[in-house]
C-alpha positions, 0 to 999 in steps of 0.5 A, spaced: 604 319 826 607 317 834 612 311 829 614 316 826 616 320 830 619 314 834 623 311 828 626 319 827 629 319 834 632 312 834 635 314 826 638 321 831 640 318 836 644 313 833 647 319 829 649 323 834 652 317 838 655 315 832 658 322 830 661 322 836 664 316 837 668 318 831 670 324 833 672 321 841 676 315 836 679 322 832 682 325 838 684 319 841 689 318 834 690 325 834 693 324 841 697 318 842 702 315 838 701 315 832 705 313 826 704 318 820 707 318 814 714 320 811 714 327 807 709 326 800 713 332 798 721 329 798 723 335 800 726 335 807 722 339 811 722 345 807 718 352 808 715 351 801 712 344 804 710 347 810 707 353 808 703 346 804 701 343 809 697 349 812 694 352 806 691 345 806 688 344 813 685 352 813 683 347 806 679 343 810 677 347 816 674 351 812 668 347 809 668 342 815 664 349 818 661 350 811 657 344 813 653 346 819 653 353 814 649 349 810 644 346 815 643 352 817 640 355 810 637 349 808 633 348 815 632 356 814 629 353 807 624 346 810 618 347 814 620 345 822 617 340 821 622 338 818 628 340 820 631 334 824 631 329 819 635 335 815 640 336 821 640 328 821 642 327 815 648 333 814 650 329 820 650 324 816 654 325 811 659 329 815 660 323 818 661 317 813 665 323 808 669 324 813 670 316 815 671 314 806 676 320 807 679 319 813 679 310 810 681 312 802 687 318 804 691 315 809 697 310 806 
């Protein structure tokens, strides 16, 4: 039993480290002089395209903030001994999903 606990601690530490490294990388990329894509709508920056971009950002933030809510909901339905495993799985789901989306959604 102690071996399993030690393995879970290592997996949790690796998952949290990867998550922090990815968030730092995203923050660095957002604040550095990244080359951004051109306006895909071709409208030249009209009010409609600005509203669309803001709406997409709001929806993306809502989805990102739903992840901790789902994690806490699942944690409430399982035993206390399984919460660490569940939170690690939810964190890795978010990290891997973000990596795949950011690598496939950018041109």
